[in-house]
C-alpha positions in Angstrom: 29.7 72.0 46.8 33.2 72.4 48.4 36.2 71.7 47.0 39.0 69.0 47.9 42.3 70.2 49.6 45.2 68.8 51.4 44.7 71.1 54.4 41.5 68.6 55.2 43.6 65.9 56.0 45.6 67.6 59.2 49.4 67.3 59.4 51.5 64.3 58.3 53.3 62.0 60.4 56.2 63.4 58.9 55.5 67.1 59.6 54.9 66.5 63.0 58.3 64.5 63.8 60.1 67.5 62.1 58.2 69.8 64.1 58.9 68.1 67.5 62.8 67.7 66.3 62.8 71.4 65.8 60.7 71.7 69.4 63.2 69.7 71.3 66.2 71.3 70.0 65.4 74.8 70.8 64.2 73.3 74.4 67.6 72.0 74.5 69.4 75.1 73.9 66.9 77.1 76.1 67.6 74.6 78.9 71.4 75.0 78.2 71.3 78.6 78.1 69.2 78.6 81.5 71.7 76.4 83.2 74.7 78.7 82.2 72.6 81.5 83.5 71.3 79.5 86.8 75.0 78.8 87.2 76.5 82.5 86.9 74.2 83.7 89.2 75.2 81.3 91.9 78.6 82.3 91.3 78.0 86.0 91.4 76.2 85.2 94.6 79.0 83.4 96.1 81.2 86.0 95.0 78.9 88.4 96.7 79.1 86.4 99.8 82.9 86.3 99.6 83.2 89.9 99.5 80.6 90.8 101.9 82.5 88.4 104.4 85.9 90.4 103.7 84.5 93.6 103.8 83.1 93.1 107.3 86.2 91.5 108.3 88.4 94.4 107.3 85.7 97.2 108.6 85.7 95.5 112.1 89.5 95.8 112.0 89.6 99.0 110.7 88.0 100.5 113.8 90.8 99.0 116.0 93.7 99.6 113.8 93.2 103.4 113.2 92.9 104.1 116.8 96.5 102.5 117.3 98.4 104.5 120.2 96.0 107.5 120.2 96.3 109.7 123.1 98.9 107.1 124.6 102.4 108.4 122.9 105.2 106.4 121.1 106.4 104.7 124.2 103.5 104.0 126.0 103.4 100.7 128.2 100.5 98.9 129.7 100.3 96.7 132.9 97.6 94.5 132.2 98.4 91.6 135.1 96.5 91.6 138.1 98.2 93.6 141.3 101.3 94.6 138.7 102.3 98.2 139.2 105.4 97.3 136.6 104.7 97.9 133.0 106.1 95.1 130.5 110.4 96.3 130.0 110.0 96.9 126.0 107.4 99.4 124.9 104.5 97.7 123.1 102.4 100.5 121.4 102.7 98.2 118.2 104.3 95.2 117.2 104.2 93.3 114.2 105.6 90.0 113.0 106.4 89.0 109.4 105.7 85.4 108.5 104.5 83.6 105.6 101.6 83.3 105.2 99.7 84.4 108.4 101.3 88.1 109.8 100.7 89.2 113.3 100.1 92.2 114.6 99.4 93.5 118.4 98.9 97.1 119.4 97.7 99.2 122.2 94.4 100.9 121.2 92.2 103.2 123.0 88.1 104.2 122.0 85.8 106.1 123.7 83.7 104.3 126.4 80.2 103.8 125.3 77.0 104.5 127.4 74.4 101.7 127.3 71.1 103.3 125.7 68.7 102.4 128.7 66.4 105.0 130.3 68.1 105.1 133.7 71.3 105.7 132.2 70.6 108.7 130.2 68.5 110.1 133.0 71.0 109.6 135.0 73.4 111.7 133.1 70.9 114.3 132.3 70.7 115.0 136.3 74.5 115.1 136.5 75.0 117.4 133.5 72.5 119.5 134.9 69.2 118.9 133.4 70.7 119.0 129.7 71.0 116.6 127.4 72.5 113.2 127.4 76.4 113.6 126.3 76.7 111.8 123.0 76.5 108.2 124.3 80.1 108.9 125.6 81.1 108.6 129.0 82.3 112.4 130.0 83.8 113.9 133.2 81.3 115.9 135.5 83.3 119.0 136.8 87.1 120.1 136.7 89.5 117.8 138.1 92.9 119.3 138.8 96.0 117.7 138.9 97.3 116.1 141.8 93.8 114.3 142.4 93.5 110.9 141.9 90.0 110.9 141.9 87.0 112.3 139.0 83.7 112.2 138.9 81.9 111.1 135.7 78.1 111.1 134.3 77.3 107.5 134.4 77.4 104.7 137.1 79.2 101.4 136.5 76.2 99.6 135.5 76.0 101.6 132.3 78.9 100.5 130.7 81.0 97.8 130.3 84.3 98.6 128.8 86.0 100.0 132.2 86.2 97.8 135.5 88.0 97.8 138.8 90.1 94.7 138.1 93.8 96.1 139.3 96.3 96.2 136.5 93.2 95.6 133.9 91.5 98.9 133.1 93.1 101.6 132.0 91.6 104.9 131.1 92.5 107.9 129.8 91.0 111.7 128.5 90.6 113.2 125.1 91.7 116.3 127.2 95.2 115.1 127.8 98.3 116.3 125.7 101.3 114.7 125.3 103.7 117.6 125.4 107.2 118.7 123.7 109.1 117.5 127.1 108.4 113.8 125.5 111.7 114.3 123.3 113.6 114.8 127.3 111.8 111.7 128.8 109.9 114.1 130.9 106.4 113.5 129.5 103.6 113.9 131.6 101.3 110.4 132.3 98.6 109.8 130.1 96.7 107.2 131.0 95.8 105.8 134.5 94.8 102.4 136.3 91.6 102.9 137.8 91.7 101.3 141.2 88.1 101.3 142.0 84.6 102.6 140.8 81.6 103.7 143.1 78.7 105.2 141.6 79.7 107.7 139.5 83.1 108.3 141.2 86.4 106.9 139.9 89.6 106.7 142.0 92.8 106.0 140.2 96.1 104.3 141.4 97.9 107.9 141.2 97.3 111.4 141.1 96.7 113.1 137.8 99.7 114.9 136.3 97.2 117.5 133.9 94.2 118.9 134.6 91.0 117.2 133.4 88.1 119.7 132.4 84.7 118.6 132.5 83.2 117.0 129.8 86.3 115.5 128.7 85.6 112.2 127.0 86.7 109.0 128.8 88.5 106.2 126.6 89.3 102.9 127.7 93.2 101.3 126.4 93.2 97.8 125.3 96.0 95.7 124.3 95.0 93.4 121.4 96.5 90.9 118.9 95.9 90.1 115.3 96.5 86.8 114.8 95.6 83.3 112.6 95.2 80.4 114.8 96.4 77.4 112.9 95.8 74.3 115.0 95.4 71.5 112.4 93.4 72.3 109.5 92.0 75.6 111.3 92.7 78.9 109.7 90.9 80.8 112.3 91.4 85.0 112.0 91.2 86.0 115.7 91.7 89.2 117.9 92.9 88.5 121.3 93.4 90.5 124.6 95.1 89.8 127.7 92.9 88.8 130.8 94.0 89.8 134.3 96.4 86.9 135.1 98.6 87.7 132.1 96.9 85.0 130.1 95.5 85.3 125.9 92.2 85.7 126.0 91.1 85.1 122.6 87.6 87.3 122.7 86.7 87.6 119.2 86.8 85.1 116.2 86.8 87.3 113.6 86.8 84.5 110.6 86.5 80.9 111.5 87.6 77.6 109.1 85.5 74.5 109.5 87.6 72.0 111.4 86.0 68.9 109.5 86.6 70.0 105.6 88.7 73.0 106.0 86.3 75.4 104.2 86.1 78.8 105.1 88.4 81.2 107.6 91.5 83.0 105.6 94.7 81.5 103.5 96.8 85.0 104.0 96.9 87.7 105.9 99.6 90.3 105.7 100.3 93.8 107.1 102.3 96.5 105.7 103.2 100.1 106.5 103.6 103.9 105.2 105.4 106.2 107.1 106.5 110.0 106.4 110.4 109.9 105.6 110.9 113.6 107.5 114.7 114.0 105.9 113.4 113.4 102.8 110.0 114.4 103.0 108.3 111.6 100.9 105.9 109.0 102.0 107.5 105.3 102.3 106.0 101.8 102.3 108.0 99.0 103.9 106.5 95.7 105.8 108.5 96.4 108.9 107.9 98.9 111.5 108.7 102.3 111.3 109.5 105.0 113.5 105.6 105.4 115.4 105.8 109.1 115.7 105.8 108.8 111.7 103.2 105.9 111.0 100.7 107.4 108.6 98.8 104.0 107.5 98.6 100.5 108.1 97.7 98.4 104.7 95.9 95.1 105.6 95.8 92.4 102.9 93.2 89.4 103.2 92.6 86.2 101.4 89.4 84.8 102.6 88.0 81.5 101.4 84.8 80.4 100.9 82.6 78.2 103.6 81.6 75.7 100.8 83.0 73.4 98.3 82.1 74.4 94.8 82.8 71.6 92.4 81.8 73.2 89.1 85.3 75.3 90.0 89.0 75.0 90.4 90.9 77.6 92.1 93.9 78.1 89.4 94.8 81.9 90.1 97.9 83.3 92.1 97.5 85.4 94.8 100.0 88.3 95.7 99.4 90.1 99.2 101.5 93.0 99.5 103.6 95.4 97.4 107.0 95.6 98.9 109.7 93.2 98.6 108.1 91.3 101.4 105.5 90.9 99.4 104.0 86.9 99.3 102.4 84.8 96.9 99.6 82.0 97.4 98.5 79.7 95.1 97.4 78.1 92.8 95.6 75.8 95.1 94.3 73.6 92.4 91.5 72.7 94.9 87.0 73.7 94.3 87.2 76.6 97.1 86.6 80.1 95.9 88.9 82.9 97.2 88.9 86.6 97.5 91.6 88.7 97.9 90.7 92.0 99.7 93.1 94.9 100.8 92.6 98.4 102.9 94.6 101.1 103.6 93.7 102.1 107.6 94.7 105.9 108.2 96.2 105.7 111.7 95.2 108.9 114.1 98.4 110.9 115.3 100.4 108.9 118.1 101.3 112.5 119.6 100.1 115.9 120.6 102.5 118.2 120.9 101.0 121.2 123.2 
């Protein structure tokens, strides 16, 4: 006969209550840990999204800024109005306005004219280049064009690119084969950029004759005047890149970073620019917030304070942000609100402004 034991009666009520209490404590601890981890993941995701947004903005700006004055020379002036034959009085390769908290940067830039990636455009290129391969997506010249001529042939029709047009005074082009000679010091440098008079098929007519030879396969560059600034109308803090239309008015063609007009979210809370140039007398690099001699300009550093697109009620921004390294640096914050912010900076090397032959 089997003997009696306490275990045959199961768990007592006290043991069950203690077990449930311990389980509840452990569950509460685990839930607290899960909540903290979930919150940390959300914050990391928000920070990563903000960082990605800022990096995209800086990368976009880099494409323009690194080409400031390229192939143009330090005294280039652009007639951007319809029918204009007289450029603005003051040289405007680069203009900078320092202001708190938003600087303004205006400049001339030149970029290769890109060929559309269509079969028709590439077939046309192959024919014009003697049956060879297309010319690396860039618009190039066909045959040699001698100084004194005002028309030349290119390897694609106007339907194959969008960067230049026949609007008088608006489209200016230059070529990577042109050189700015040392004669610029005496004020007699040859013309480097030309206004387009008309486009017919693969023929480009200029408003004045070429002052230098343009060899075959020279890359065609389109010239644009841009201004980076922040639109602060109302609660807006939109970083925009403006160009100029053919009637001399500003044309905001690109919204780089925008804020939500209903709750002030998004956009930028600071935009600062600094310059590094070579001091040729002391042979040292100098960083300053004012424009240096353009022929000595080496880099442009952009400081950008971006704001998140939504409120984070579990976060209060008590940070202080320093934009700049010089005496003209600016301080932003603490804002003491519930928007997350991130300060980014990028130093952009500018291509040589002057080419001496």
